C-alpha positions as CSV (number, residue, x, y, z in Angstrom):
1,M,-192.1,-56.3,-158.3
2,K,-189.3,-53.8,-158.6
3,Q,-190.1,-50.1,-158.7
4,K,-189.2,-48.1,-161.8
5,R,-186.4,-45.7,-161.0
6,C,-185.7,-42.3,-162.5
7,S,-182.1,-41.2,-163.3
8,Y,-181.2,-37.7,-162.1
9,V,-177.6,-36.5,-162.1
10,G,-176.1,-39.8,-161.5
11,Y,-178.6,-40.8,-158.8
12,Y,-181.6,-43.2,-159.0
13,L,-184.7,-42.1,-157.0
14,P,-188.1,-43.7,-156.9
15,K,-191.0,-41.6,-158.3
16,R,-192.5,-41.4,-154.8
17,K,-189.2,-40.0,-153.4
18,I,-189.2,-37.4,-156.2
19,Y,-192.7,-36.3,-155.2
20,K,-191.6,-35.9,-151.6
21,V,-188.6,-33.8,-152.5
22,F,-190.7,-31.4,-154.6
23,R,-193.3,-31.2,-151.9
24,S,-190.7,-30.3,-149.4
25,I,-189.3,-27.6,-151.7
26,I,-192.8,-26.1,-152.1
27,R,-193.4,-26.1,-148.3
28,R,-190.1,-24.5,-147.4
29,A,-189.7,-21.9,-150.2
30,V,-192.7,-21.3,-152.4
31,R,-195.4,-21.0,-149.8
32,P,-193.6,-18.3,-147.7
33,I,-192.8,-16.3,-150.9
34,V,-196.5,-16.5,-152.0
35,G,-197.5,-15.4,-148.5
36,I,-195.2,-12.4,-148.6
37,I,-196.6,-11.4,-152.0
38,L,-200.2,-11.6,-150.7
39,V,-199.3,-9.4,-147.7
40,I,-197.7,-6.8,-150.0
41,I,-200.8,-6.8,-152.3
42,L,-203.2,-6.4,-149.4
43,C,-201.2,-3.5,-147.9
44,G,-200.9,-1.9,-151.3
45,S,-204.6,-2.1,-151.8
46,Y,-205.3,-0.5,-148.5
47,L,-202.9,2.4,-149.3
48,V,-203.7,2.9,-152.9
49,L,-207.0,1.6,-154.1
50,P,-210.3,3.6,-153.5
51,G,-213.7,2.1,-153.3
52,P,-215.0,-1.1,-151.9
53,W,-211.6,-2.8,-151.6
54,V,-210.4,0.0,-149.3
55,G,-213.8,0.0,-147.5
56,S,-213.5,-3.6,-146.6
57,L,-210.0,-3.2,-145.4
58,S,-211.0,-0.1,-143.4
59,Q,-213.6,-2.2,-141.6
60,F,-210.8,-4.6,-140.6
61,F,-208.6,-1.8,-139.3
62,K,-211.5,-0.1,-137.4
63,S,-211.7,-3.2,-135.3
64,N,-208.0,-2.8,-134.4
65,P,-207.4,-1.7,-130.8
66,S,-204.8,0.8,-132.0
67,L,-207.6,2.9,-133.3
68,T,-209.5,5.3,-131.0
69,P,-213.3,5.4,-131.0
70,D,-213.3,8.5,-133.3
71,G,-211.3,6.6,-135.9
72,F,-207.8,8.1,-135.5
73,Y,-204.7,6.0,-134.8
74,V,-203.3,6.4,-131.3
75,R,-200.0,7.4,-132.9
76,D,-201.8,10.5,-134.5
77,R,-202.6,11.7,-131.0
78,R,-199.0,11.0,-129.8
79,E,-197.5,12.8,-132.9
80,F,-199.8,15.8,-132.2
81,I,-198.5,16.1,-128.7
82,T,-194.9,15.4,-129.4
83,R,-194.6,17.6,-132.5
84,Y,-196.1,20.6,-130.7
85,R,-194.6,19.9,-127.3
86,L,-197.9,19.9,-125.5
87,D,-198.4,18.6,-122.0
88,P,-199.4,14.9,-122.2
89,S,-202.4,15.7,-120.1
90,T,-203.9,17.5,-123.1
91,N,-204.3,14.2,-124.9
92,G,-207.8,13.8,-123.6
93,S,-208.7,17.4,-124.6
94,T,-207.5,17.1,-128.2
95,I,-210.4,17.6,-130.6
96,F,-210.8,15.4,-133.7
97,R,-212.7,16.5,-136.8
98,E,-213.5,14.8,-140.1
99,F,-213.5,16.8,-143.3
100,L,-214.3,15.6,-146.8
101,L,-212.5,17.2,-149.8
102,Y,-214.7,16.7,-152.8
103,G,-212.6,15.3,-155.6
104,G,-210.2,12.6,-156.5
105,I,-206.4,12.1,-156.0
106,D,-206.0,11.6,-159.8
107,N,-207.6,14.9,-160.5
108,M,-205.5,16.6,-157.8
109,E,-202.4,15.5,-159.7
110,D,-203.6,17.6,-162.7
111,F,-203.3,20.8,-160.6
112,P,-199.6,21.7,-159.9
113,E,-200.8,24.3,-157.4
114,L,-202.3,21.6,-155.2
115,S,-199.0,19.7,-154.8
116,G,-198.8,20.8,-151.1
117,I,-202.2,19.2,-150.5
118,L,-201.4,16.1,-152.6
119,N,-198.2,15.5,-150.6
120,L,-200.4,15.2,-147.5
121,F,-201.8,11.9,-148.8
122,A,-198.4,10.5,-150.0
123,A,-198.2,6.9,-148.8
124,G,-194.4,6.5,-148.9
125,I,-194.4,4.5,-152.1
126,P,-193.8,6.7,-155.3
127,G,-197.1,7.3,-157.1
128,S,-199.3,5.8,-154.3
129,Y,-201.6,7.8,-152.0
130,R,-203.7,7.3,-148.9
131,H,-207.4,7.7,-149.0
132,R,-207.3,9.7,-145.8
133,A,-204.7,11.8,-144.0
134,A,-204.4,13.9,-140.8
135,V,-203.8,17.7,-140.6
136,L,-202.6,19.0,-137.2
137,C,-203.9,22.4,-136.0
138,P,-202.0,23.2,-132.8
139,G,-203.6,26.6,-132.4
140,F,-207.0,24.9,-132.0
141,R,-205.7,21.7,-130.3
142,T,-207.4,19.8,-133.1
143,V,-206.5,17.1,-135.6
144,I,-208.5,17.1,-138.8
145,G,-208.9,13.8,-140.7
146,V,-209.2,14.8,-144.4
147,T,-210.7,12.3,-146.9
148,V,-210.7,12.8,-150.6
149,S,-213.9,11.4,-152.3
150,T,-216.9,12.1,-154.5
151,D,-219.0,9.5,-152.8
152,V,-222.0,11.4,-151.3
153,E,-222.5,8.5,-148.9
154,E,-219.3,9.5,-147.2
155,F,-220.8,12.9,-146.4
156,K,-222.8,11.4,-143.5
157,T,-219.8,11.0,-141.2
158,K,-218.1,14.3,-141.9
159,D,-218.0,17.6,-139.9
160,A,-217.4,19.6,-143.0
161,V,-217.4,19.2,-146.8
162,V,-215.1,21.3,-149.0
163,F,-216.1,21.9,-152.6
164,G,-214.3,23.6,-155.5
165,M,-210.7,22.8,-154.8
166,M,-210.9,20.4,-157.8
167,P,-213.7,22.0,-159.8
168,K,-213.4,19.6,-162.7
169,M,-214.8,16.9,-160.4
170,L,-218.0,18.8,-160.1
171,A,-218.7,18.2,-163.8
172,G,-221.3,15.6,-164.3
173,N,-222.2,15.5,-160.6
174,L,-224.0,18.8,-160.2
175,A,-227.4,17.2,-160.9
176,T,-227.0,15.3,-157.6
177,L,-225.2,17.9,-155.6
178,V,-227.6,20.9,-156.2
179,N,-230.5,18.9,-154.9
180,K,-228.7,18.0,-151.7
181,L,-228.9,20.0,-148.5
182,P,-226.3,19.8,-145.7
183,P,-227.5,18.0,-142.6
184,V,-227.7,20.0,-139.4
185,G,-224.2,20.3,-137.8
186,Q,-222.3,19.8,-141.1
187,T,-220.6,22.8,-142.7
188,W,-220.2,23.1,-146.4
189,V,-217.4,25.3,-147.7
190,Y,-216.7,26.4,-151.3
191,F,-213.0,27.0,-152.0
192,S,-211.5,28.6,-155.1
193,T,-208.3,30.3,-156.1
194,E,-209.7,30.7,-159.6
195,S,-212.2,33.1,-161.0
196,P,-215.9,31.9,-161.5
197,F,-215.4,32.2,-165.3
198,R,-212.7,29.6,-165.3
199,A,-214.4,27.3,-162.8
200,L,-217.5,27.4,-165.0
201,R,-215.3,26.8,-168.0
202,W,-214.2,23.5,-166.4
203,V,-217.6,22.4,-165.2
204,K,-219.6,23.5,-168.3
205,D,-222.8,23.5,-166.3
206,L,-224.5,26.7,-165.2
207,R,-226.0,24.8,-162.3
208,L,-222.8,25.5,-160.5
209,A,-224.5,28.7,-159.5
210,K,-227.1,26.6,-157.6
211,L,-224.5,24.7,-155.5
212,K,-225.2,25.1,-151.8
213,Y,-222.7,26.3,-149.2
214,H,-222.4,27.9,-145.8
215,K,-219.0,29.5,-146.0
216,L,-217.0,31.0,-148.9
217,M,-213.3,30.6,-149.0
218,T,-211.8,32.5,-152.0
219,Y,-209.5,35.4,-153.0
220,N,-212.5,37.8,-152.8
221,A,-212.2,40.2,-149.9
222,D,-215.9,39.7,-149.0
223,S,-215.5,35.9,-148.5
224,D,-216.3,34.4,-145.1
225,I,-212.8,33.0,-145.0
226,P,-210.6,35.2,-147.3
227,F,-207.7,33.3,-149.0
228,S,-205.4,35.8,-150.5
229,F,-202.4,35.0,-152.7
230,G,-200.2,37.2,-150.6
231,K,-200.2,40.2,-148.1
232,T,-198.2,43.2,-147.0
233,V,-196.6,43.1,-143.6
234,S,-195.0,45.9,-141.6
235,N,-191.3,45.5,-141.4
236,E,-189.6,48.5,-139.7
237,T,-185.9,48.3,-140.2
238,S,-183.1,49.6,-138.1
239,G,-181.4,52.9,-138.8
240,S,-178.2,51.4,-140.3
241,L,-180.1,48.9,-142.5
242,R,-182.5,51.6,-143.6
243,R,-179.7,53.7,-144.8
244,V,-178.3,50.8,-146.8
245,L,-181.6,50.0,-148.4
246,S,-182.3,53.7,-149.2
247,K,-179.1,53.8,-151.2
248,Q,-179.8,50.6,-153.1
249,N,-180.2,50.9,-156.9
250,Y,-182.9,48.4,-158.0
251,A,-182.2,49.1,-161.6
252,K,-178.6,47.9,-161.3
253,G,-177.9,44.6,-163.1
254,K,-181.3,44.5,-164.9
255,N,-180.2,44.5,-168.5
256,R,-183.5,43.5,-169.9
257,L,-186.7,45.4,-170.1
258,I,-190.1,43.6,-170.1
259,A,-191.0,39.9,-169.4
260,W,-194.2,38.0,-169.5
261,M,-194.7,34.4,-168.6
262,A,-198.0,32.4,-169.0
263,S,-199.1,28.9,-169.5
264,N,-202.8,29.5,-169.8
265,C,-203.3,30.7,-173.4
266,E,-207.0,30.0,-174.0
267,E,-208.9,30.0,-170.8
268,I,-208.8,33.8,-170.4
269,F,-211.7,36.2,-170.3
270,W,-210.4,39.5,-171.7
271,P,-208.1,40.2,-174.7
272,R,-204.9,39.6,-172.7
273,N,-203.0,37.9,-175.6
274,E,-203.8,40.8,-178.0
275,F,-202.8,43.3,-175.3
276,V,-199.4,41.8,-175.0
277,E,-199.0,41.7,-178.8
278,R,-199.9,45.4,-179.0
279,I,-197.1,46.2,-176.5
280,R,-194.7,44.1,-178.5
281,E,-195.4,46.2,-181.6
282,L,-193.8,49.2,-179.8
283,V,-191.1,47.6,-177.6
284,R,-189.4,44.3,-177.0
285,V,-191.2,41.9,-174.6
286,D,-189.6,38.5,-173.9
287,T,-192.5,36.0,-173.6
288,Y,-192.0,32.8,-171.6
289,G,-194.1,29.6,-171.0
290,R,-196.6,27.8,-173.2
291,C,-197.9,31.2,-174.5
292,G,-194.5,32.6,-175.3
293,A,-191.5,32.0,-177.5
294,I,-189.0,31.1,-174.7
295,D,-189.3,28.2,-172.3
296,C,-187.9,28.0,-168.8
297,L,-188.0,24.6,-167.2
298,P,-189.2,23.5,-164.7
299,R,-191.9,26.2,-164.8
300,G,-192.5,28.1,-161.6
301,S,-189.1,27.1,-160.2
302,E,-186.7,29.4,-158.4
303,Q,-184.4,29.2,-161.3
304,C,-187.0,30.7,-163.6
305,K,-187.9,33.4,-161.1
306,K,-184.2,34.4,-160.8
307,L,-184.0,34.5,-164.6
308,L,-186.9,37.0,-164.6
309,G,-185.0,39.1,-162.0
310,Q,-182.9,40.4,-164.9
311,Y,-185.9,42.4,-166.1
312,K,-187.1,45.8,-165.0
313,F,-190.8,45.1,-165.6
314,Y,-193.1,42.1,-165.5
315,L,-196.6,41.9,-167.0
316,A,-198.6,40.5,-164.1
317,L,-201.9,40.1,-166.0
318,A,-204.6,37.9,-164.5
319,N,-206.7,35.7,-166.8
320,T,-209.9,37.4,-165.7
321,E,-211.1,40.8,-164.7
322,C,-212.6,40.2,-161.3
323,R,-212.5,42.2,-158.0
324,D,-209.6,41.2,-155.7
325,Y,-208.2,38.7,-158.2
326,I,-204.5,39.5,-157.5
327,T,-202.6,36.3,-158.2
328,E,-199.2,34.9,-157.4
329,T,-197.6,36.5,-160.5
330,F,-197.9,39.8,-158.6
331,W,-196.9,38.7,-155.1
332,D,-194.3,36.0,-155.8
333,T,-193.0,36.4,-159.4
334,S,-192.8,40.2,-159.2
335,L,-192.6,41.7,-155.7
336,Q,-190.7,38.9,-154.0
337,H,-188.1,38.9,-156.8
338,G,-187.5,42.7,-157.1
339,I,-189.3,43.3,-160.4
340,L,-191.7,46.2,-160.9
341,P,-195.1,44.7,-161.9
342,V,-197.3,46.1,-164.6
343,V,-200.7,44.9,-163.5
344,G,-204.1,44.2,-165.0
345,G,-207.2,42.3,-164.1
346,A,-208.6,43.8,-160.8
347,P,-209.1,47.6,-160.6
348,R,-206.5,49.8,-159.1
349,Q,-208.1,50.3,-155.7
350,D,-208.1,46.6,-155.1
351,F,-204.3,46.6,-155.5
352,E,-204.0,49.7,-153.4
353,R,-205.9,48.1,-150.5
354,V,-203.5,45.1,-150.2
355,A,-200.2,45.9,-151.9
356,P,-197.2,47.9,-150.6
357,R,-197.6,51.6,-151.3
358,N,-196.5,52.7,-154.8
359,S,-195.3,49.2,-155.7
360,F,-196.9,48.7,-159.1
361,I,-198.0,50.3,-162.4
362,H,-201.7,49.7,-163.4
363,I,-202.6,49.5,-167.1
364,G,-205.8,51.4,-166.4
365,D,-203.9,54.6,-165.6
366,F,-203.0,55.1,-169.2
367,P,-205.3,56.3,-172.0
368,S,-203.5,54.2,-174.6
369,I,-200.9,51.3,-174.8
370,K,-198.4,53.8,-176.4
371,E,-198.6,56.1,-173.4
372,L,-198.0,53.1,-171.1
373,V,-195.0,52.0,-173.1
374,D,-193.6,55.5,-173.2
375,Y,-193.8,55.7,-169.4
376,L,-192.0,52.3,-169.1
377,L,-189.2,53.6,-171.4
378,L,-189.0,56.8,-169.3
379,L,-188.5,54.7,-166.1
380,D,-185.9,52.6,-167.9
381,R,-183.8,55.8,-168.6
382,N,-184.3,57.3,-165.1
383,D,-183.0,55.1,-162.2
384,A,-184.2,57.6,-159.6
385,M,-187.8,57.4,-160.8
386,Y,-187.6,53.6,-161.1
387,N,-186.3,53.3,-157.5
388,K,-189.3,55.2,-156.2
389,Y,-191.3,52.1,-156.8
390,F,-189.2,50.2,-154.3
391,E,-189.2,52.6,-151.3
392,W,-191.9,50.3,-149.8
393,K,-189.1,47.9,-148.9
394,L,-187.9,50.3,-146.2
395,T,-191.0,49.8,-144.1
396,T,-192.8,46.7,-145.4
397,R,-192.3,43.3,-146.8
398,V,-194.6,40.8,-148.6
399,E,-195.7,37.3,-147.7
400,T,-197.0,34.8,-150.2
401,H,-199.7,32.2,-149.5
402,F,-199.7,30.3,-152.7
403,P,-199.7,27.4,-153.5
404,P,-202.2,26.4,-150.7
405,K,-200.9,24.3,-147.8
406,P,-202.7,21.7,-145.7
407,E,-202.9,24.2,-142.8
408,L,-205.6,26.1,-144.7
409,F,-208.1,23.5,-143.4
410,C,-207.4,24.8,-139.9
411,S,-208.8,28.2,-140.9
412,I,-212.2,26.5,-141.4
413,L,-212.4,25.4,-137.8
414,P,-213.7,28.7,-136.3
415,H,-216.5,28.8,-138.9
416,Q,-217.6,25.3,-138.3
417,T,-220.9,24.5,-136.5
418,D,-222.2,21.3,-135.0
419,A,-225.6,19.8,-134.2
420,S,-225.6,21.5,-130.7
421,S,-225.2,25.0,-132.1
422,I,-227.9,27.4,-131.1
423,V,-227.6,29.4,-134.4
424,V,-228.0,27.3,-137.5
425,P,-226.0,28.9,-140.4
426,K,-227.9,30.0,-143.4
427,V,-227.5,27.8,-146.5
428,K,-226.6,30.0,-149.5
429,E,-226.3,29.5,-153.3
430,L,-222.9,30.0,-155.0
431,G,-224.5,32.2,-157.8
432,N,-225.4,34.8,-155.1
433,S,-221.9,35.0,-153.6
434,S,-219.5,37.9,-153.9
435,W,-217.0,35.6,-155.6
436,F,-219.5,34.8,-158.4
437,K,-220.9,38.3,-158.9
438,M,-218.0,40.7,-158.4
439,C,-216.4,40.4,-161.9
440,R,-216.4,43.0,-164.6
441,H,-218.9,41.1,-166.8
442,K,-221.7,38.7,-166.0
443,V,-220.7,35.1,-165.5
444,D,-222.8,33.0,-168.0
445,I,-222.4,30.1,-170.3
446,S,-221.6,32.1,-173.4
447,S,-218.8,34.0,-171.6
448,A,-217.3,31.0,-169.6
449,V,-217.8,28.0,-171.8
450,R,-217.9,28.7,-175.5
451,V,-215.4,31.6,-175.6
452,R,-211.7,31.1,-176.5
453,A,-208.8,33.5,-176.4
454,R,-208.9,34.0,-180.2
455,V,-212.5,35.0,-180.1
456,I,-212.0,37.5,-177.3
457,D,-208.9,39.0,-179.0
458,N,-211.1,39.8,-182.1
459,N,-213.0,42.2,-179.8
460,F,-209.8,44.0,-178.6
461,D,-210.8,47.3,-180.3
462,N,-214.1,47.3,-178.2
463,W,-212.2,46.7,-175.0
464,T,-210.7,49.2,-172.5
465,P,-208.8,48.5,-169.3
466,W,-210.7,48.3,-166.0
467,R,-210.1,51.7,-164.7
468,Q,-210.3,53.3,-161.2
469,Q,-213.7,52.6,-159.7
470,K,-215.6,55.6,-158.4
């Protein structure tokens, strides 16, 4: 019997032959393509996805001989030695530590000030991040493996756990966390660049005060590991440069008077908005950002800071009245860019302790807003008086530390303990810390959770600036 044939572009092929042709095409083309796609998916899952998928892939890589027994890639050791030009013989003496950063990558993206930390976990593919990254601390001959997670089971393998960098991730988890105690040899650190009022505003749970910790790392000067937004550094200049600087007129080219820039319009804990409005009733104030009438994009960019350099005065007003809460608007936006800051938030003596001498005007020095405005107008008319506030540049300079960089984890190392330590550090509660207690008003639910800017502003007539502490 003759086989039926199929016509195809002028040729006649048996059905069996057609099947063989298609099978050959699949073997030679489709299968390799599918294989490549699967490899890409698996690699992407390892780099991007949290949870059990990454866990199972991690188990595979842990069996890879390129990993050392402590879980670090051999190339991490090589990079450490090469980058800091150490003697290769130090390879064996390099210390490896494991830190857990309590939070999530998604939440870190919500905080622009954490961009430096977030970039540490960048996986090379836009929008994708590693679950774990390495921080090199050459001064301590140490490499820190930093993992981002809220899984309490991951605590077990860590040398330190850092809470508070992403306070929103504590919401809903405090019931579990406040009942946990750190195991012997593990150090718990609470980190914050925000006031306790704002942290509690995000968490909405007063049990935050019961959170355990060993070491406090905040802007407060009494912290175990102080993290300031900036500092004053001695900078003795040569005679010729000193003469040039002494003749500089810092009022020259500044054709605008007062600027204020803010993006936080509601999570503030004194009548800041109303205070600015009262100044605007007496003199022109150009307001930028979400809380103002003028926008400058991208916010926080050098372009915006140079724009502010056209002003003689900048309202550097923190969102909370807390001791030592002197933010980047004072150090970076004002002093670094040659603007005279008008400050509020912390009391005067806190500024005097850390700022260059005679470098600011404190709102608490004036009995009324009118007297403050009159003084600013006097300085505007008198260049000699205005320049007195910049004489500090002859002998000092300022350094900024904000936003935080990955190297901040290195500052935890001297405070870390291990299971072999003779002295076991005391476990403390956050509510008893200097950071939590050293604000002008008591931190409680009514002040930190239910309050809004418009509610506080209604109490402006009952408010006075935080004046010099006796």
